[in-house]
C-alpha positions as CSV (number, residue, x, y, z in Angstrom):
1,X,50.1,134.8,128.7
2,X,51.0,131.3,127.7
3,X,53.7,129.5,129.6
4,X,56.7,128.1,127.8
5,X,56.9,124.3,128.1
6,X,59.7,123.0,130.3
7,X,62.6,121.9,128.2
8,X,64.3,118.6,128.9
9,X,67.8,118.8,130.3
10,X,70.7,116.2,130.2
11,X,72.8,115.1,133.2
12,X,75.0,118.3,132.9
13,X,72.0,120.6,133.0
14,X,72.2,121.5,129.3
15,X,69.0,121.8,127.4
16,X,68.3,119.0,125.0
17,X,66.9,120.5,121.8
18,X,63.7,118.8,120.6
19,X,64.2,117.3,117.1
20,X,62.7,119.3,114.3
21,X,59.8,117.6,112.6
22,X,60.9,118.6,109.1
23,X,64.6,118.1,109.6
24,X,65.8,116.2,106.6
25,X,69.0,114.8,108.2
26,X,67.0,113.4,111.2
27,X,64.5,111.8,108.8
28,X,67.3,110.1,106.8
29,X,69.0,108.9,110.0
30,X,65.7,107.4,111.2
31,X,65.2,105.6,107.9
32,X,68.7,104.3,107.8
33,X,68.5,103.1,111.5
34,X,65.2,101.3,110.7
35,X,66.6,99.4,107.7
36,X,67.3,95.7,108.3
37,X,70.9,94.8,107.9
38,X,71.6,91.5,106.2
39,X,75.2,90.4,105.5
40,X,75.9,89.7,101.9
41,X,75.9,86.0,101.0
42,X,78.7,84.4,99.0
43,X,76.3,84.2,96.1
44,X,75.6,87.9,96.2
45,X,79.3,88.8,96.3
46,X,80.1,86.5,93.4
47,X,77.2,87.8,91.3
48,X,78.3,91.4,91.9
49,X,81.9,90.5,91.1
50,X,80.9,88.8,87.9
51,X,78.8,91.8,86.8
52,X,81.7,94.1,87.6
53,X,84.1,92.0,85.5
54,X,82.0,92.9,82.5
55,X,83.3,96.5,82.9
56,X,86.7,96.6,81.2
57,X,88.0,99.3,83.5
58,X,87.3,97.2,86.6
59,X,88.7,94.0,85.0
60,X,91.9,95.7,83.9
61,X,92.3,97.4,87.3
62,X,91.7,94.1,89.1
63,X,94.2,92.2,87.0
64,X,96.8,94.9,87.4
65,X,96.5,94.7,91.2
66,X,96.8,91.0,91.1
67,X,100.0,91.3,88.9
68,X,101.4,93.9,91.3
69,X,100.9,91.6,94.2
70,X,102.4,88.6,92.4
71,X,105.4,90.8,91.3
72,X,105.9,92.0,94.9
73,X,105.8,88.5,96.2
74,X,108.3,87.2,93.6
75,X,110.7,90.1,94.3
76,X,110.5,89.5,98.0
77,X,111.1,85.8,97.5
78,X,114.1,86.5,95.3
79,X,115.6,88.8,97.9
80,X,115.2,86.2,100.6
81,X,116.6,83.5,98.4
82,X,119.7,85.6,97.5
83,X,120.2,86.4,101.2
84,X,119.9,82.7,102.1
85,X,122.4,81.7,99.4
86,X,124.8,84.3,100.7
87,X,124.4,83.0,104.2
88,X,125.0,79.4,103.2
89,X,127.6,79.7,100.5
90,X,129.1,83.1,101.4
91,X,129.5,86.0,99.0
92,X,129.6,84.9,95.3
93,X,133.1,85.7,94.0
94,X,131.8,85.7,90.4
95,X,128.4,87.5,90.5
96,X,126.6,87.0,87.2
97,X,124.2,89.9,87.5
98,X,127.0,92.5,87.1
99,X,127.2,91.6,83.4
100,X,123.6,92.7,83.0
101,X,123.2,96.3,84.1
102,X,119.5,96.3,83.3
103,X,119.0,93.9,86.1
104,X,119.1,95.5,89.6
105,X,119.1,93.7,92.9
C-alpha cells in the first residue's frame, strides 16, 4: 500500500488544503498579484477624461452633477445669508417673498 502524504496544518491544527493546479480563481489571483501597479499620471487621467467627454451621455451626466453641486452651494449660501440678515436686522416686517408663492424659502 502507498502511504498518504502528510498534509500541512496551520497553528490551530486545521489541515491546509493544497491549491488545485487547475483552479481558475487561484490562477487569476496569482496573475493579478503579479501585475505591477503604477498610479495613473495626471496626463493619463486628463486623456481618459477628454475621451469620455466625447460620449454625450457622460458629458451630460457630468454637467448635470456640476450644476447640482452649484445649485446646492447657492441654496446653502442663500439660507446662511438670510439667517445672518435676520440675526443682524431682526425679522423683516415686510417680507417680499410672500408676494411670490412660487419662491419657497
